[in-house]
C-alpha positions as MATLAB code, in Angstrom:
seq = 'MADGAGLCLGAAWGLDFPARPGERSFVALGGELLAAAPAGDGPLPRPLDYLVVAHEAYDAAPAGLAAGYLADSCPGEPRAFSVADQGIGAPFSGLKLLDRIHRGAGPVDAALFVLDPAAGAALALGGTGGTGGWRLETVAEERAGAAADCLPPLLERGGAYVLGDGLREQAGALEAAGATVWTATAGHGCAGVWRALGGALAGAREAGAVRLVIADWDGGLGRLHVAVLVAG';
ca = [
      -5.115  -14.590   10.632;
      -4.948  -10.428   10.247;
      -5.362   -8.281    6.282;
      -2.434   -6.824    6.284;
      -4.896   -4.675    3.460;
      -7.591   -1.881    4.391;
     -10.945   -2.575    5.013;
     -12.652   -2.540    1.825;
     -14.967   -0.496    0.575;
     -18.729   -2.133   -0.686;
     -21.218    0.746   -0.778;
     -21.463    3.934    0.111;
     -25.162    6.266    1.282;
     -26.888    8.616    2.418;
     -30.411   10.508    2.888;
     -30.986   13.735    3.653;
     -33.627   14.066    7.034;
     -35.851   17.212    5.912;
     -38.132   16.684    9.003;
     -37.011   19.887   11.665;
     -34.443   18.318   14.264;
     -35.767   16.442   16.950;
     -39.157   15.450   15.256;
     -37.488   11.605   14.610;
     -35.415   10.073   16.443;
     -32.435    8.220   15.720;
     -33.208    4.942   15.854;
     -36.495    6.125   13.381;
     -32.958    7.724   11.434;
     -31.295    4.317   10.850;
     -34.341    2.467    9.655;
     -35.017    5.327    6.915;
     -31.257    4.297    6.196;
     -31.252    1.057    6.235;
     -33.846    1.022    4.007;
     -32.012    2.663    1.039;
     -29.482    0.599    1.181;
     -28.776   -0.552   -2.434;
     -29.183   -3.305   -3.502;
     -26.628   -5.939   -4.966;
     -23.747   -7.497   -4.000;
     -21.412   -5.691   -1.771;
     -20.725   -6.796    2.317;
     -24.207   -5.867    3.485;
     -26.364   -8.337    2.332;
     -23.752  -11.022    3.660;
     -23.550  -11.062    8.342;
     -21.950   -8.231    9.641;
     -19.501   -9.418   12.056;
     -19.888   -5.295   13.289;
     -21.603   -2.295   13.038;
     -20.112    1.530   14.613;
     -23.199    4.489   14.760;
     -21.610    7.237   15.737;
     -23.117   10.637   15.587;
     -22.240   14.101   16.877;
     -25.497   15.526   17.777;
     -27.627   13.463   20.821;
     -31.283   11.949   20.551;
     -33.174   14.722   20.645;
     -36.376   12.153   20.382;
     -34.972    8.877   22.622;
     -36.864    5.633   21.271;
     -34.713    2.576   21.996;
     -30.430    2.260   21.413;
     -29.865    2.456   17.626;
     -27.188    0.847   17.567;
     -29.137   -1.939   18.923;
     -31.933   -1.248   16.800;
     -30.084   -1.731   13.966;
     -27.108   -4.634   15.223;
     -31.081   -6.511   15.415;
     -32.448   -5.743   12.050;
     -28.948   -5.819    9.681;
     -27.914   -9.537    8.523;
     -25.698  -11.735   11.240;
     -25.699  -10.884   15.071;
     -23.180   -7.789   14.268;
     -21.376   -6.626   17.698;
     -22.066   -2.982   17.394;
     -20.885   -0.226   19.068;
     -21.678    3.791   19.624;
     -19.480    6.643   19.263;
     -19.716   10.057   20.558;
     -18.814   13.323   22.504;
     -16.706   13.910   19.684;
     -17.625   16.449   17.707;
     -16.870   16.033   13.508;
     -15.222   13.703   14.176;
     -17.476   10.519   15.465;
     -17.636    9.228   12.340;
     -13.324    8.576   11.437;
     -13.209    7.075   14.952;
     -15.507    4.541   14.086;
     -13.978    3.810   10.486;
     -10.765    3.799   12.476;
     -11.805    0.941   15.337;
     -13.046   -1.082   12.145;
     -10.456   -1.194   10.388;
      -8.053   -2.038   13.355;
     -10.790   -4.898   13.860;
      -9.732   -6.486   10.139;
      -6.741   -5.684   10.344;
      -5.309   -6.409   13.717;
      -7.646  -10.048   13.879;
      -8.559  -10.953   10.787;
     -11.474  -10.215    7.786;
     -14.234   -8.863    8.992;
     -17.921   -7.228    7.203;
     -18.196   -4.211    9.747;
     -20.965   -1.233    8.784;
     -20.983    2.437    9.447;
     -23.761    3.966   10.304;
     -23.175    8.238   10.627;
     -26.859   10.036   11.937;
     -26.925   13.780   12.059;
     -30.757   14.688   12.538;
     -30.871   16.650    9.703;
     -28.921   13.843    7.019;
     -27.597   10.704    7.392;
     -24.423    7.985    5.693;
     -23.644    4.860    5.611;
     -20.920    2.689    4.336;
     -20.593   -1.154    3.664;
     -16.950   -2.360    4.471;
     -14.746   -5.686    3.814;
     -15.400   -8.552    1.588;
     -12.867   -8.774   -1.109;
     -15.078   -6.720   -3.752;
     -15.842   -3.208   -3.653;
     -16.993    0.251   -5.202;
     -14.417    0.819   -7.593;
     -11.912   -1.307   -5.686;
     -11.272    1.495   -2.879;
      -9.707   -0.094   -0.185;
      -8.965    2.339    3.001;
      -5.203    3.680    3.111;
      -5.291    5.042    6.364;
      -7.622    7.351    9.315;
      -5.645   10.201   11.210;
      -6.796   13.052   13.658;
      -3.686   16.211   13.538;
      -4.547   20.037   15.412;
      -5.905   22.357   13.533;
      -6.305   26.097   15.680;
      -7.932   27.186   12.135;
      -9.448   26.629    7.879;
      -6.546   27.888    6.866;
      -3.537   25.146    8.838;
      -5.651   22.823    7.640;
      -3.797   23.197    3.792;
      -0.580   21.728    4.043;
      -1.546   18.247    5.265;
      -4.361   17.940    2.354;
      -1.626   18.254    0.034;
       0.258   16.781    0.837;
      -1.973   13.406    0.796;
      -2.223   14.172   -2.614;
      -5.525   13.126   -5.160;
      -9.217   14.152   -4.838;
     -10.998   15.221   -1.521;
     -14.221   15.575   -0.151;
     -14.084   18.093    2.066;
     -16.913   18.796    5.510;
     -18.616   21.813    5.964;
     -15.179   23.233    7.892;
     -12.975   23.315    5.342;
     -15.997   24.867    2.707;
     -13.017   27.838    2.124;
      -9.731   24.991    1.123;
     -11.862   23.777   -2.004;
     -10.539   26.687   -3.915;
      -7.137   26.283   -3.043;
      -6.948   22.648   -3.443;
      -8.832   22.698   -7.445;
      -6.172   25.761   -7.935;
      -3.347   23.242   -7.550;
      -4.779   20.838   -9.924;
      -8.014   18.472   -7.449;
     -10.701   17.307   -7.840;
     -13.166   18.214   -5.130;
     -16.407   17.471   -3.687;
     -17.856   19.601   -0.837;
     -20.287   18.580    1.946;
     -23.733   19.976    1.799;
     -24.361   22.771    5.301;
     -26.175   21.929    7.921;
     -25.005   18.335    8.094;
     -23.337   17.947   10.509;
     -20.814   14.909   10.903;
     -22.469   13.223    8.738;
     -22.141   16.097    6.170;
     -19.192   14.239    4.533;
     -19.396   10.683    4.378;
     -23.194   12.183    2.628;
     -21.322   13.361   -0.005;
     -18.936   11.086   -0.050;
     -21.630    8.440   -2.928;
     -21.361   10.386   -5.596;
     -17.690   11.931   -4.911;
     -16.636    8.376   -5.337;
     -18.697    7.353   -9.200;
     -16.995   10.982   -9.791;
     -13.521   10.151   -8.869;
     -13.777    6.961  -10.740;
     -14.529    8.979  -14.067;
     -11.800   11.060  -12.931;
      -8.959    8.413  -13.028;
      -8.311    9.315   -9.569;
      -6.145    6.848   -7.459;
      -6.805    8.271   -3.943;
      -9.215   10.138   -2.185;
      -9.474   11.959    1.190;
     -12.892   12.285    2.907;
     -11.541   15.535    5.386;
     -13.622   17.357    8.146;
     -12.378   20.736   10.098;
     -14.040   21.273   13.777;
     -13.394   23.958   14.371;
     -14.764   24.236   18.052;
     -11.791   21.170   19.692;
      -9.049   22.965   15.982;
      -9.241   18.770   14.854;
      -8.187   18.387   11.347;
     -10.006   14.306   10.700;
      -8.724   12.841    7.877;
      -9.423    9.207    6.030;
      -7.852    7.926    2.533;
      -9.060    5.314    0.168;
      -6.761    4.027   -2.196;
      -7.944    2.583   -5.468;
      -6.909   -1.151   -6.658;
];
């Protein structure tokens, strides 16, 4: 039976990978990220139904398929997918895919792993609990030829913001409008905004935010990517 509500966020965490890009495979980086999963009773300890690995850069030291390795390493027998060739939008597409499955086919337990040679992030999704009760409201993509073009649609969504490196220059304008903003570390590629999400969740709870907008801009493709979480 389908669930009209979006996926629940059970946990979000990330790691920096300090070695030079290309020195370790995505399999090794994914293993480190999985080993860093927070302890607790979130969705990840339960058997997963689906798993998505998203990346922008290609694996410079391939040692197998990261999606297959993580599927074998996670509890359950999840269906595993890889999403690439979409720039910094790859994780947003992976999240949208999992949310559509959840809304269309019924509640699922899932995980999204975002890998970049410099950093990684993971989201555990599904179940009935969550980090601060956050649920996914929407994942959207819009044309934006310049970073400044992203400001109006971001302001329309309201709430607190986690911005990727491509939107760093828009942080001041959002803060001037009264918003609380967290910004990704430069050089973390498509993982940057998701790497910053873990810390932003705690800050958003303390600030009493009811909406958290995760956004990044791909200058090469002229795309604004947005995911909105709502508390409740």
